[in-house]
KOLSE-818483 format. One record per residue (C-alpha): residue number from 1; x negated, y, z negated; residue in three letters. Coordinates in Angstrom, 3 decimals. Each point is the difference from the previous one (the first is absolute). Layout:
N
+-----+----------+----------+----------+---------+
| num |       px |       py |       pz | residuo |
+-----+----------+----------+----------+---------+
| NUM |        X |        Y |        Z |     Ala |
...
+-----+----------+----------+----------+---------+
***
This chain:
229
+-----+----------+----------+----------+---------+
| num |       px |       py |       pz | residuo |
+-----+----------+----------+----------+---------+
|   1 |    0.167 |    0.013 |    0.315 |     Met |
|   2 |   -1.489 |    3.645 |    1.006 |     Pro |
|   3 |   -0.876 |    2.078 |   -3.306 |     Lys |
|   4 |   -1.461 |    3.286 |   -0.424 |     Lys |
|   5 |   -3.606 |   -0.377 |   -0.030 |     Thr |
|   6 |   -1.261 |    3.226 |   -0.450 |     Glu |
|   7 |    0.429 |    3.179 |   -1.263 |     Lys |
|   8 |    0.716 |    2.892 |    2.050 |     Ser |
|   9 |   -3.000 |    2.237 |    1.048 |     Pro |
|  10 |    0.084 |    4.010 |   -0.348 |     Ala |
|  11 |    2.260 |    1.863 |    2.425 |     Ala |
|  12 |   -2.293 |    0.625 |    2.670 |     Ala |
|  13 |    0.311 |   -2.084 |    3.295 |     Lys |
|  14 |   -0.671 |   -3.858 |   -0.754 |     Tyr |
|  15 |   -3.085 |   -1.090 |    2.696 |     Glu |
|  16 |   -0.830 |   -3.943 |   -0.393 |     Trp |
|  17 |   -3.013 |    0.775 |    2.022 |     Arg |
|  18 |   -1.318 |    2.932 |   -2.586 |     Lys |
|  19 |    1.333 |   -1.847 |   -2.908 |     Thr |
|  20 |   -0.700 |   -3.334 |    0.493 |     Glu |
|  21 |   -2.838 |   -0.817 |    1.969 |     Lys |
|  22 |   -1.242 |   -3.214 |   -1.601 |     Ala |
|  23 |    3.040 |   -1.572 |    1.075 |     Phe |
|  24 |    0.009 |    1.293 |    3.425 |     Tyr |
|  25 |   -3.506 |    1.526 |    1.175 |     Leu |
|  26 |   -2.536 |   -2.058 |   -1.746 |     Pro |
|  27 |   -3.360 |    1.573 |    0.631 |     Lys |
|  28 |   -2.466 |   -2.596 |    0.185 |     Glu |
|  29 |   -0.924 |   -1.690 |    3.293 |     Lys |
|  30 |    0.093 |   -3.087 |   -1.052 |     Gly |
|  31 |    2.784 |   -1.958 |   -2.503 |     Pro |
|  32 |    0.832 |    1.383 |   -3.737 |     Val |
|  33 |    1.884 |   -1.503 |   -2.558 |     Arg |
|  34 |    3.241 |    1.973 |   -1.563 |     Ile |
|  35 |    2.470 |   -0.441 |   -2.219 |     Asp |
|  36 |    3.591 |    0.286 |    1.761 |     Val |
|  37 |    2.649 |    1.357 |   -2.482 |     Pro |
|  38 |    4.100 |   -0.860 |    0.834 |     Pro |
|  39 |    1.682 |    1.910 |    2.746 |     Met |
|  40 |    3.245 |   -0.137 |    1.678 |     Asn |
|  41 |    0.742 |   -0.160 |    3.668 |     Phe |
|  42 |    2.602 |   -0.510 |    2.404 |     Phe |
|  43 |   -0.725 |   -3.405 |    1.425 |     Val |
|  44 |    1.231 |   -1.824 |    3.153 |     Val |
|  45 |   -1.521 |   -3.823 |    0.806 |     Asp |
|  46 |    0.050 |   -1.120 |    3.502 |     Gly |
|  47 |   -1.864 |   -2.807 |    2.005 |     Ala |
|  48 |   -2.198 |    0.579 |    3.606 |     Gly |
|  49 |   -2.453 |    2.040 |    2.101 |     Ser |
|  50 |    0.336 |    3.507 |   -1.010 |     Pro |
|  51 |    0.410 |    0.641 |    3.533 |     Ala |
|  52 |    3.727 |   -1.071 |   -0.292 |     Asp |
|  53 |    2.791 |    2.366 |    0.129 |     Glu |
|  54 |    1.174 |   -1.402 |   -3.069 |     Ala |
|  55 |   -3.480 |    1.002 |   -1.762 |     Phe |
|  56 |    0.346 |    3.467 |    1.278 |     Gln |
|  57 |    3.850 |    0.143 |   -1.151 |     Ala |
|  58 |   -1.305 |   -0.617 |   -3.477 |     Arg |
|  59 |   -2.450 |    2.362 |    0.001 |     Val |
|  60 |    2.339 |    2.361 |    0.634 |     Gly |
|  61 |    2.229 |   -0.949 |   -2.586 |     Leu |
|  62 |   -2.544 |    0.454 |   -2.666 |     Leu |
|  63 |   -0.765 |    3.310 |    1.420 |     Tyr |
|  64 |    4.170 |    1.514 |    0.417 |     Thr |
|  65 |    0.165 |   -0.829 |   -3.564 |     Leu |
|  66 |   -3.050 |    1.423 |   -1.433 |     Ser |
|  67 |    0.717 |    2.971 |    1.906 |     Tyr |
|  68 |    3.842 |    0.234 |   -0.929 |     Thr |
|  69 |   -1.070 |   -0.128 |   -4.038 |     Ile |
|  70 |   -2.889 |    3.124 |    1.182 |     Arg |
|  71 |    2.621 |    2.209 |    1.555 |     Met |
|  72 |    2.852 |   -0.447 |   -2.224 |     Met |
|  73 |   -0.228 |    3.310 |   -2.027 |     Pro |
|  74 |    0.531 |    1.457 |    3.727 |     Lys |
|  75 |    2.905 |   -2.125 |    0.652 |     Ser |
|  76 |    2.092 |    1.167 |   -3.595 |     Gly |
|  77 |   -1.509 |   -2.318 |   -2.690 |     Trp |
|  78 |   -3.000 |    0.409 |   -1.854 |     Thr |
|  79 |   -1.163 |   -3.275 |   -1.797 |     Pro |
|  80 |   -0.579 |    0.394 |   -3.983 |     Pro |
|  81 |   -3.697 |    0.549 |   -0.490 |     Gly |
|  82 |   -0.353 |    0.913 |    3.756 |     Tyr |
|  83 |   -3.343 |    1.510 |    1.109 |     Gln |
|  84 |   -0.914 |    1.197 |    3.370 |     Glu |
|  85 |   -2.584 |   -3.356 |    1.035 |     Tyr |
|  86 |   -2.061 |   -1.391 |    3.134 |     Thr |
|  87 |    2.257 |   -3.082 |    1.130 |     Val |
|  88 |   -2.508 |   -2.886 |   -0.404 |     Phe |
|  89 |   -1.560 |   -2.137 |    2.709 |     Pro |
|  90 |    1.111 |   -3.476 |    1.438 |     Leu |
|  91 |   -1.173 |   -2.990 |   -1.573 |     Glu |
|  92 |   -0.150 |   -4.032 |    1.084 |     Gly |
|  93 |   -0.631 |   -2.630 |   -2.075 |     Val |
|  94 |   -0.512 |   -2.613 |    2.640 |     Trp |
|  95 |   -0.070 |   -3.977 |   -0.072 |     Arg |
|  96 |   -0.388 |   -3.010 |    2.955 |     Met |
|  97 |    1.686 |   -2.931 |    0.269 |     Asp |
|  98 |   -3.210 |   -2.665 |   -0.235 |     Thr |
|  99 |    0.006 |   -0.798 |    3.716 |     Asp |
| 100 |   -0.543 |    3.757 |    0.806 |     Ala |
| 101 |   -3.498 |   -0.200 |    0.605 |     Trp |
| 102 |   -0.971 |   -2.553 |    2.941 |     Lys |
| 103 |   -3.705 |   -0.187 |    1.012 |     Pro |
| 104 |   -1.115 |    1.077 |    3.055 |     Gly |
| 105 |    3.908 |    2.204 |    0.899 |     Ser |
| 106 |   -0.465 |    2.012 |   -3.305 |     Gly |
| 107 |    3.044 |    1.565 |   -2.085 |     Leu |
| 108 |    3.544 |   -1.354 |    1.210 |     Asp |
| 109 |    1.385 |    3.430 |   -1.249 |     Lys |
| 110 |    3.426 |   -1.432 |    0.335 |     Ser |
| 111 |   -0.491 |   -2.055 |   -2.784 |     Lys |
| 112 |   -0.781 |    3.310 |   -2.429 |     Leu |
| 113 |    2.202 |    0.349 |   -3.380 |     Arg |
| 114 |    0.684 |    3.450 |   -1.317 |     Tyr |
| 115 |    1.133 |    2.430 |   -2.624 |     Arg |
| 116 |    0.013 |    3.658 |    1.415 |     Leu |
| 117 |    0.495 |    2.491 |   -2.296 |     Met |
| 118 |   -0.440 |    3.783 |   -1.152 |     Ile |
| 119 |   -0.975 |    1.466 |   -3.652 |     Arg |
| 120 |    2.850 |    2.093 |   -1.452 |     Gln |
| 121 |   -0.425 |    2.521 |   -2.805 |     Pro |
| 122 |    0.447 |    0.129 |   -3.881 |     Trp |
| 123 |    3.307 |    1.221 |    0.151 |     Phe |
| 124 |    1.957 |   -2.615 |    2.262 |     Val |
| 125 |    2.438 |   -1.391 |   -1.720 |     Thr |
| 126 |    2.188 |   -3.298 |    1.715 |     Pro |
| 127 |    2.789 |    2.995 |   -0.190 |     Asp |
| 128 |   -2.319 |    2.044 |    2.343 |     Val |
| 129 |   -0.281 |   -3.123 |    1.993 |     Val |
| 130 |    3.596 |   -0.649 |    0.403 |     Ala |
| 131 |    0.437 |    3.730 |    1.002 |     Arg |
| 132 |   -2.691 |   -0.434 |    2.671 |     Ala |
| 133 |    1.278 |   -3.115 |    1.569 |     Lys |
| 134 |    3.305 |    1.158 |    0.053 |     Glu |
| 135 |   -1.284 |    3.598 |    1.934 |     Ser |
| 136 |   -1.887 |   -2.327 |    2.013 |     Ala |
| 137 |    2.536 |   -2.102 |    1.414 |     Arg |
| 138 |    0.870 |    2.753 |    2.246 |     Lys |
| 139 |   -3.110 |   -0.571 |    1.834 |     Lys |
| 140 |   -0.961 |   -3.507 |   -0.584 |     Val |
| 141 |    2.080 |   -3.453 |    0.971 |     Pro |
| 142 |    1.322 |   -1.856 |   -3.009 |     Ala |
| 143 |   -1.697 |   -3.144 |    0.791 |     Glu |
| 144 |   -3.431 |    1.754 |   -0.438 |     Leu |
| 145 |    1.147 |    2.174 |   -2.656 |     Leu |
| 146 |    1.079 |   -2.967 |   -2.180 |     Asp |
| 147 |   -3.528 |   -1.436 |    0.517 |     Leu |
| 148 |   -2.160 |    2.859 |   -2.194 |     Ala |
| 149 |   -0.301 |   -0.285 |   -3.660 |     Ser |
| 150 |   -1.353 |    1.447 |   -2.958 |     Phe |
| 151 |   -2.265 |   -1.588 |   -1.701 |     Glu |
| 152 |   -3.044 |    0.223 |   -2.579 |     Ala |
| 153 |   -3.559 |   -0.901 |    1.015 |     Phe |
| 154 |   -3.091 |   -0.534 |   -2.414 |     Thr |
| 155 |   -3.537 |   -0.816 |    2.085 |     Asp |
| 156 |   -1.955 |    0.251 |   -3.357 |     Gly |
| 157 |   -3.514 |   -1.098 |    0.226 |     Arg |
| 158 |   -1.350 |    0.390 |    3.819 |     Ser |
| 159 |   -1.836 |    0.388 |    2.401 |     Val |
| 160 |   -0.029 |    2.325 |    2.824 |     Gln |
| 161 |   -2.214 |    1.418 |    3.285 |     Met |
| 162 |    0.863 |    2.786 |    2.434 |     Leu |
| 163 |   -0.217 |   -1.770 |    3.395 |     His |
| 164 |   -0.407 |    2.093 |    3.076 |     Val |
| 165 |    0.700 |   -0.786 |    3.273 |     Gly |
| 166 |    2.738 |   -2.621 |    1.877 |     Pro |
| 167 |    2.291 |   -2.013 |   -2.278 |     Tyr |
| 168 |   -1.543 |   -3.224 |    2.362 |     Asp |
| 169 |   -3.410 |    0.609 |   -1.522 |     Thr |
| 170 |    1.190 |    0.127 |   -3.792 |     Glu |
| 171 |   -1.377 |   -3.634 |   -0.243 |     Pro |
| 172 |   -3.486 |    1.742 |   -0.537 |     Glu |
| 173 |    1.465 |    1.932 |   -2.732 |     Thr |
| 174 |    1.278 |   -3.043 |   -1.936 |     Phe |
| 175 |   -3.313 |   -1.454 |    0.399 |     Ala |
| 176 |   -1.701 |    2.367 |   -1.838 |     Ala |
| 177 |    2.932 |    0.169 |   -2.616 |     Met |
| 178 |   -0.592 |   -3.976 |   -0.599 |     Asn |
| 179 |   -3.383 |    0.752 |   -1.110 |     Ser |
| 180 |    0.245 |    2.285 |   -1.850 |     Phe |
| 181 |    2.417 |   -2.084 |   -1.922 |     Leu |
| 182 |   -2.085 |   -2.615 |   -0.236 |     Asn |
| 183 |   -2.834 |    1.956 |   -1.036 |     Glu |
| 184 |    2.070 |    1.162 |   -2.895 |     His |
| 185 |    1.783 |   -3.113 |   -1.067 |     Gly |
| 186 |    3.246 |    0.925 |    0.998 |     Leu |
| 187 |    2.570 |   -2.252 |    1.922 |     Val |
| 188 |    2.787 |    0.404 |    1.572 |     Arg |
| 189 |    3.815 |   -1.725 |   -1.233 |     Thr |
| 190 |    1.946 |    0.862 |    3.014 |     Glu |
| 191 |   -0.833 |   -0.078 |    3.967 |     Gln |
| 192 |    1.362 |    3.556 |    0.384 |     Thr |
| 193 |   -1.550 |    3.136 |    0.907 |     His |
| 194 |    1.195 |    3.539 |   -0.198 |     Arg |
| 195 |   -0.342 |    2.397 |    2.757 |     Glu |
| 196 |    0.305 |    3.774 |   -0.335 |     Ile |
| 197 |    0.616 |    1.832 |    2.701 |     Tyr |
| 198 |   -1.958 |    3.601 |    0.086 |     Leu |
| 199 |   -0.037 |    0.588 |    3.853 |     Ser |
| 200 |    3.323 |    0.160 |    2.642 |     Asp |
| 201 |   -1.585 |   -2.372 |    2.554 |     Pro |
| 202 |    2.081 |    2.107 |    2.421 |     Arg |
| 203 |   -2.280 |    2.914 |   -0.715 |     Lys |
| 204 |   -3.043 |   -1.049 |    0.127 |     Val |
| 205 |   -2.358 |   -2.897 |    1.403 |     Ser |
| 206 |   -0.307 |   -3.061 |   -0.935 |     Pro |
| 207 |   -3.461 |    0.415 |   -0.876 |     Glu |
| 208 |    1.006 |    3.014 |   -2.469 |     Lys |
| 209 |    2.541 |   -1.706 |   -1.488 |     Asn |
| 210 |   -0.550 |   -0.242 |   -4.128 |     Arg |
| 211 |    1.706 |   -2.964 |   -2.017 |     Thr |
| 212 |   -0.778 |   -0.393 |   -3.820 |     Val |
| 213 |    0.077 |   -3.959 |   -0.166 |     Leu |
| 214 |    0.394 |   -1.542 |   -3.165 |     Arg |
| 215 |    0.340 |   -3.339 |   -1.923 |     Phe |
| 216 |    1.911 |    0.072 |   -3.687 |     Phe |
| 217 |    0.932 |   -2.027 |   -2.790 |     His |
| 218 |   -3.821 |   -1.057 |   -0.118 |     Leu |
| 219 |   -1.161 |   -2.396 |   -2.770 |     Asn |
| 220 |   -3.611 |   -0.488 |   -1.451 |     Thr |
| 221 |   -1.486 |   -3.094 |    1.843 |     Ala |
| 222 |   -0.429 |   -3.141 |   -2.488 |     Pro |
| 223 |   -2.543 |   -0.583 |   -1.812 |     Asp |
| 224 |   -1.368 |   -2.925 |    2.169 |     Asp |
| 225 |    0.227 |    2.252 |    2.830 |     Val |
| 226 |   -2.752 |    3.031 |   -0.353 |     Lys |
| 227 |   -0.826 |    2.816 |    1.836 |     Pro |
| 228 |   -1.627 |   -0.296 |    3.491 |     Gly |
| 229 |    0.697 |   -3.614 |    0.044 |     Ser |
+-----+----------+----------+----------+---------+
***
């Protein structure tokens, strides 16, 4: 159940790029350790390639709901505790079917499974969500809107790294992250990862695309698994 996860900051416009750099804008060129607190999100599940129409529709749904809340004061109602803010970036938690990766032919993107999400500010409550959905019904088909949920996530102990370049070269960054886990005695508890999209692929070339990649819910390796082994 989503809950209030943070206190309302000062009245100035809340800019996640300035206030929460540790989560979204890692400075180091290599992997870094980070502890991520609870955060609330609009979420929609799906399967298949990011090039599919269904994927793009889900992205559009999340942005519609997020900007509906962002613009509520201009629509005649201001949520309690509202503060002007910048909409948070699109994120995705990804996994793939066991047969998705085929030697010689690479990744079959039709086998991907994803949870797309956009984080919401501290003042967003179930009542605010209900109002946003009701307003969005004017723009979004009911069968698509009904896929969206409002959920809390706690990534907790994590390792993340900024990936610069095409999405198809992410395995190079994952390799560096896996080496970092091994060197620091950390293990993944699940074979999923989070991606935070800092660039709009429609506006930048693939080589300049910026994506934060994160392994989350990490544990300490067992005593018989020594760092570097």
